[in-house]
N, CA, C and O of each residue as an XYZ file, in Angstrom:
344
protein
N     -55.424     63.490      1.885
C     -54.486     62.407      2.131
C     -55.218     61.302      2.886
O     -55.860     61.557      3.905
N     -55.118     60.084      2.386
C     -55.771     58.968      3.066
C     -54.972     58.584      4.303
O     -53.810     58.962      4.449
N     -55.606     57.834      5.183
C     -54.927     57.399      6.395
C     -53.708     56.553      6.060
O     -52.682     56.650      6.733
N     -53.811     55.719      5.023
C     -52.675     54.892      4.646
C     -51.482     55.753      4.237
O     -50.347     55.473      4.625
N     -51.743     56.810      3.443
C     -50.670     57.721      3.044
C     -50.062     58.396      4.273
O     -48.840     58.484      4.392
N     -50.896     58.863      5.168
C     -50.417     59.532      6.384
C     -49.555     58.574      7.204
O     -48.480     58.950      7.671
N     -50.017     57.359      7.376
C     -49.267     56.376      8.146
C     -47.916     56.093      7.495
O     -46.897     55.995      8.178
N     -47.917     55.964      6.171
C     -46.655     55.728      5.469
C     -45.710     56.917      5.635
O     -44.529     56.738      5.932
N     -46.222     58.114      5.445
C     -45.370     59.298      5.503
C     -44.809     59.552      6.898
O     -43.782     60.216      7.035
N     -45.459     59.040      7.924
C     -44.923     59.164      9.281
C     -43.621     58.383      9.439
O     -42.883     58.604     10.399
N     -43.333     57.483      8.519
C     -42.106     56.696      8.568
C     -40.902     57.462      8.022
O     -39.765     57.011      8.155
N     -41.152     58.621      7.409
C     -40.080     59.410      6.806
C     -39.811     60.625      7.682
O     -40.736     61.309      8.122
N     -38.530     60.883      7.928
C     -38.109     61.995      8.770
C     -37.197     62.915      7.975
O     -36.328     62.461      7.231
N     -37.408     64.218      8.144
C     -36.499     65.212      7.573
C     -36.032     66.081      8.730
O     -36.825     66.778      9.363
N     -34.736     66.029      8.994
C     -34.143     66.788     10.099
C     -32.865     67.433      9.577
O     -31.961     66.726      9.130
N     -32.771     68.758      9.624
C     -31.573     69.437      9.116
C     -30.281     68.961      9.780
O     -29.197     69.124      9.221
N     -30.396     68.376     10.964
C     -29.216     67.892     11.688
C     -28.781     66.491     11.258
O     -27.694     66.042     11.620
N     -29.613     65.807     10.498
C     -29.306     64.440     10.074
C     -29.157     64.378      8.559
O     -30.047     64.811      7.827
N     -28.053     63.849      8.096
C     -27.828     63.644      6.661
C     -28.063     64.912      5.842
O     -28.570     64.849      4.722
N     -27.699     66.044      6.399
C     -27.837     67.299      5.679
C     -29.265     67.651      5.336
O     -29.512     68.379      4.374
N     -30.209     67.147      6.108
C     -31.614     67.452      5.867
C     -32.278     66.569      4.828
O     -33.437     66.784      4.475
N     -31.543     65.568      4.330
C     -32.159     64.658      3.359
C     -33.172     63.767      4.072
O     -32.952     63.390      5.223
N     -34.268     63.427      3.417
C     -35.270     62.565      4.056
C     -34.713     61.164      4.285
O     -34.066     60.580      3.415
N     -34.980     60.650      5.469
C     -34.534     59.300      5.832
C     -35.710     58.507      6.374
O     -36.741     59.063      6.754
N     -35.528     57.198      6.400
C     -36.512     56.329      7.040
C     -36.333     56.506      8.545
O     -35.230     56.356      9.071
N     -37.424     56.826      9.228
C     -37.373     57.121     10.653
C     -36.670     56.016     11.431
O     -36.982     54.834     11.282
N     -35.720     56.422     12.259
C     -35.012     55.485     13.115
C     -33.918     54.706     12.406
O     -33.290     53.836     13.010
N     -33.681     55.004     11.140
C     -32.667     54.293     10.356
C     -31.696     55.296      9.749
O     -32.038     56.464      9.565
N     -30.520     54.853      9.446
C     -29.537     55.684      8.748
C     -29.612     55.373      7.253
O     -28.595     55.136      6.601
N     -30.834     55.380      6.730
C     -31.092     55.031      5.326
C     -31.907     56.151      4.704
O     -32.990     56.489      5.179
N     -31.361     56.729      3.619
C     -32.068     57.829      2.966
C     -33.118     57.308      1.993
O     -32.998     56.214      1.441
N     -34.138     58.115      1.804
C     -35.145     57.818      0.787
C     -34.451     57.716     -0.564
O     -34.762     56.835     -1.367
N     -33.521     58.611     -0.806
C     -32.783     58.615     -2.063
C     -32.069     57.285     -2.304
O     -32.072     56.773     -3.423
N     -31.467     56.735     -1.277
C     -30.766     55.453     -1.414
C     -31.704     54.317     -1.783
O     -31.387     53.479     -2.627
N     -32.863     54.301     -1.139
C     -33.856     53.266     -1.441
C     -34.322     53.396     -2.890
O     -34.399     52.409     -3.621
N     -34.633     54.636     -3.292
C     -35.091     54.856     -4.663
C     -34.000     54.526     -5.674
O     -34.287     53.956     -6.727
N     -32.754     54.876     -5.369
C     -31.648     54.572     -6.284
C     -31.507     53.073     -6.495
O     -31.219     52.628     -7.606
N     -31.703     52.299     -5.451
C     -31.646     50.840     -5.588
C     -32.720     50.347     -6.545
O     -32.477     49.458     -7.361
N     -33.902     50.925     -6.439
C     -35.002     50.508     -7.306
C     -34.771     50.961     -8.743
O     -35.077     50.227     -9.682
N     -34.236     52.155     -8.918
C     -33.918     52.630    -10.268
C     -32.863     51.731    -10.908
O     -32.877     51.510    -12.119
N     -31.959     51.223    -10.096
C     -30.915     50.328    -10.597
C     -31.460     48.940    -10.931
O     -30.738     48.094    -11.459
N     -32.741     48.710    -10.618
C     -33.363     47.452    -11.009
C     -33.784     46.546     -9.876
O     -34.337     45.473    -10.117
N     -33.530     46.960     -8.631
C     -33.908     46.108     -7.497
C     -35.433     46.118     -7.322
O     -36.073     47.167     -7.384
N     -35.982     44.951     -7.106
C     -37.407     44.841     -6.787
C     -37.606     45.214     -5.327
O     -36.638     45.370     -4.582
N     -38.849     45.355     -4.921
C     -39.134     45.643     -3.522
C     -38.521     44.566     -2.628
O     -37.934     44.873     -1.591
N     -38.657     43.325     -3.029
C     -38.098     42.228     -2.237
C     -36.577     42.306     -2.160
O     -35.991     42.015     -1.118
N     -35.939     42.697     -3.257
C     -34.479     42.838     -3.258
C     -34.034     44.021     -2.393
O     -33.001     43.947     -1.728
N     -34.804     45.103     -2.398
C     -34.487     46.243     -1.538
C     -34.534     45.808     -0.080
O     -33.709     46.239      0.726
N     -35.496     44.955      0.263
C     -35.597     44.467      1.642
C     -34.403     43.595      2.028
O     -34.068     43.491      3.208
N     -33.771     42.979      1.055
C     -32.554     42.208      1.324
C     -31.369     43.162      1.463
O     -30.555     43.021      2.376
N     -31.275     44.136      0.549
C     -30.185     45.116      0.596
C     -30.225     45.899      1.903
O     -29.200     46.088      2.557
N     -31.404     46.347      2.270
C     -31.607     47.118      3.501
C     -32.426     46.258      4.464
O     -33.626     46.477      4.632
N     -31.788     45.303      5.081
C     -32.502     44.333      5.915
C     -33.185     44.972      7.130
O     -34.054     44.360      7.751
N     -32.789     46.202      7.464
C     -33.408     46.895      8.601
C     -34.797     47.421      8.265
O     -35.575     47.741      9.164
N     -35.113     47.512      6.969
C     -36.372     48.099      6.540
C     -37.490     47.075      6.460
O     -37.264     45.881      6.263
N     -38.693     47.581      6.618
C     -39.882     46.769      6.407
C     -40.466     47.117      5.041
O     -40.074     48.102      4.416
N     -41.394     46.306      4.598
C     -42.089     46.579      3.333
C     -42.739     47.961      3.387
O     -42.699     48.704      2.405
N     -43.335     48.307      4.521
C     -43.988     49.604      4.682
C     -42.988     50.751      4.593
O     -43.328     51.821      4.087
N     -41.759     50.550      5.074
C     -40.724     51.581      4.961
C     -40.413     51.876      3.493
O     -40.287     53.035      3.098
N     -40.290     50.827      2.698
C     -40.005     51.003      1.269
C     -41.183     51.690      0.585
O     -40.997     52.594     -0.230
N     -42.394     51.256      0.923
C     -43.582     51.906      0.365
C     -43.650     53.376      0.782
O     -44.102     54.220      0.008
N     -43.209     53.681      1.986
C     -43.184     55.067      2.450
C     -42.223     55.897      1.606
O     -42.522     57.049      1.289
N     -41.084     55.336      1.241
C     -40.140     56.037      0.365
C     -40.780     56.325     -0.990
O     -40.636     57.423     -1.527
N     -41.477     55.351     -1.533
C     -42.157     55.539     -2.814
C     -43.262     56.590     -2.706
O     -43.417     57.421     -3.600
N     -44.019     56.555     -1.628
C     -45.089     57.534     -1.428
C     -44.508     58.940     -1.262
O     -45.061     59.909     -1.782
N     -43.405     59.047     -0.543
C     -42.751     60.347     -0.366
C     -42.338     60.907     -1.728
O     -42.573     62.080     -2.020
N     -41.723     60.065     -2.555
C     -41.301     60.492     -3.893
C     -42.505     60.862     -4.755
O     -42.457     61.851     -5.487
N     -43.572     60.090     -4.679
C     -44.772     60.382     -5.455
C     -45.330     61.747     -5.097
O     -45.720     62.516     -5.975
N     -45.366     62.046     -3.807
C     -45.900     63.330     -3.365
C     -45.006     64.487     -3.796
O     -45.505     65.564     -4.121
N     -43.685     64.275     -3.802
C     -42.780     65.319     -4.283
C     -43.014     65.616     -5.757
O     -43.034     66.776     -6.168
N     -43.192     64.564     -6.548
C     -43.457     64.749     -7.977
C     -44.777     65.486     -8.168
O     -44.868     66.376     -9.013
N     -45.786     65.134     -7.407
C     -47.085     65.810     -7.505
C     -46.945     67.282     -7.130
O     -47.535     68.143     -7.783
N     -46.181     67.578     -6.102
C     -45.963     68.954     -5.682
C     -45.200     69.728     -6.756
O     -45.521     70.883     -7.036
N     -44.206     69.104     -7.348
C     -43.442     69.754     -8.419
C     -44.354     70.085     -9.592
O     -44.245     71.160    -10.182
N     -45.241     69.179     -9.928
C     -46.169     69.409    -11.030
C     -47.054     70.609    -10.727
O     -47.301     71.442    -11.599
N     -47.528     70.693     -9.494
C     -48.384     71.813     -9.108
C     -47.641     73.147     -9.178
O     -48.229     74.183     -9.489
N     -46.343     73.104     -8.885
C     -45.545     74.331     -8.900
C     -44.926     74.593    -10.265
O     -44.263     75.612    -10.461
N     -45.135     73.683    -11.207
C     -44.592     73.870    -12.543
C     -43.099     73.601    -12.646
O     -42.440     74.103    -13.556
N     -42.565     72.821    -11.730
C     -41.142     72.487    -11.738
C     -40.905     71.276    -12.628
O     -41.672     70.313    -12.602
N     -39.846     71.332    -13.409
C     -39.508     70.231    -14.303
C     -38.060     69.832    -14.062
O     -37.153     70.639    -14.265
N     -37.836     68.595    -13.631
C     -36.482     68.125    -13.377
C     -35.916     67.282    -14.506
O     -34.838     66.704    -14.362
N     -36.614     67.202    -15.613
C     -36.095     66.393    -16.710
C     -34.826     67.018    -17.228
O     -34.675     68.239    -17.252
N     -33.914     66.161    -17.643
C     -32.653     66.650    -18.201
C     -32.882     67.045    -19.646
O     -33.412     66.266    -20.439
N     -32.490     68.229    -19.973
C     -32.667     68.721    -21.330
C     -31.318     68.973    -21.964
O     -30.382     69.441    -21.314
N     -31.233     68.659    -23.230
C     -29.995     68.907    -23.965
C     -29.989     70.335    -24.481
O     -31.012     70.867    -24.913
N     -28.834     70.930    -24.426
C     -28.686     72.330    -24.889
C     -28.660     72.400    -26.387
O     -28.542     73.487    -26.952
């Protein structure tokens, strides 16, 4: 892990007592999932910063890095979250 990745990931907190253990941006009541959902809905990084004015550019990048690492971990474990039709 590069120093930049480590620094970004320090912005994400997972605490079972907060938001049911969902990852959040440290010091904010904003979930990583919420940030990613905004981007999936079409918001650019700049638009996410308007929607979540409490966040910095680095906070949004930290959410993306957190998601990237989860996908990489899933790949290593052979987990597939794609929706499949029966």
